[in-house]
C-alpha positions as CSV (number, residue, x, y, z in Angstrom):
1,M,-0.1,-0.1,0.1
2,L,1.2,3.6,-0.9
3,C,0.9,6.6,1.2
4,S,1.2,10.0,-0.4
5,T,4.1,12.4,1.1
6,G,1.4,14.9,0.8
7,V,0.1,13.9,4.2
8,L,3.5,15.3,5.5
9,T,4.1,18.2,3.3
10,R,1.9,20.9,1.4
11,D,2.5,23.6,-1.1
12,P,3.2,26.3,-0.6
13,D,3.9,26.6,3.4
14,G,4.9,23.0,4.3
15,T,7.3,21.6,1.4
16,D,10.4,20.8,3.8
17,H,11.4,17.3,2.5
18,K,12.8,16.6,5.9
19,Q,9.5,16.3,7.2
20,I,9.3,13.2,5.2
21,L,12.3,11.7,6.8
22,E,11.5,12.7,10.3
23,H,7.7,11.7,10.4
24,G,7.4,9.0,7.5
25,G,8.0,6.0,9.7
26,K,4.7,6.9,11.4
27,L,2.7,6.2,8.3
28,G,3.2,2.5,8.4
29,T,4.6,1.9,5.0
30,S,8.1,1.9,3.5
31,A,6.7,2.8,0.0
32,L,5.5,6.3,-0.4
33,E,4.0,8.2,-3.3
34,L,6.4,11.3,-3.7
35,A,4.9,14.7,-4.2
36,V,7.5,17.1,-5.9
37,Y,7.1,20.9,-5.0
38,E,8.4,23.8,-6.9
39,A,10.4,24.8,-4.0
40,W,12.7,21.9,-4.3
41,Y,13.8,22.9,-7.7
42,G,16.8,25.2,-6.5
43,H,18.2,22.3,-4.5
44,L,16.4,19.1,-6.1
45,D,20.0,17.2,-6.0
46,E,20.0,17.5,-2.5
47,V,16.5,16.4,-1.9
48,V,17.0,13.5,-4.0
49,E,20.0,12.4,-2.1
50,D,18.4,12.9,1.4
51,L,15.5,10.9,0.1
52,R,17.6,8.3,-1.4
53,G,19.7,7.7,1.8
54,S,16.4,7.1,3.6
55,S,14.6,3.8,4.2
56,F,11.8,4.6,2.0
57,S,11.0,3.7,-1.6
58,F,9.3,6.0,-4.0
59,P,7.6,3.8,-6.7
60,V,5.4,6.8,-7.8
61,V,6.7,10.3,-8.3
62,H,4.4,13.1,-9.5
63,A,4.9,16.9,-10.0
64,K,3.1,19.7,-11.9
65,K,3.2,19.2,-15.5
66,G,6.1,21.1,-17.0
67,S,8.1,21.0,-13.8
68,R,11.2,19.3,-15.4
69,R,12.0,22.1,-17.6
70,G,14.9,24.2,-16.6
71,S,15.4,22.2,-13.3
72,G,19.0,21.0,-14.4
73,A,18.6,18.5,-11.6
74,T,20.1,15.0,-11.9
75,T,17.8,12.2,-10.6
76,R,19.3,9.0,-9.6
77,T,17.1,6.1,-8.9
78,R,18.1,2.9,-7.5
79,S,18.6,1.3,-11.0
80,T,19.3,4.3,-13.3
81,T,20.6,7.6,-13.6
82,R,19.0,10.3,-15.9
83,T,19.8,13.8,-16.6
84,R,17.0,16.1,-16.8
85,S,17.5,18.9,-19.4
86,S,15.5,21.8,-20.8
87,R,13.3,21.0,-23.9
């Protein structure tokens, strides 16, 4: 069963990804649906690194349409590495 990280984070005032790390264990699942926020774009590599270092898996990730544009972030999953680029 998946639980959305949106129960721990909210746009625009509660987007600190560290809330997921601090409180995610209380949700009763290790698989989370990750909501990505615009507030993360400037430090997306840091967010990804922190989340990858956690005990959680994120089999589903969602963000606003068009959010990949211009982020310049490198996304690393457990099995692949992709570089996001502007279109």
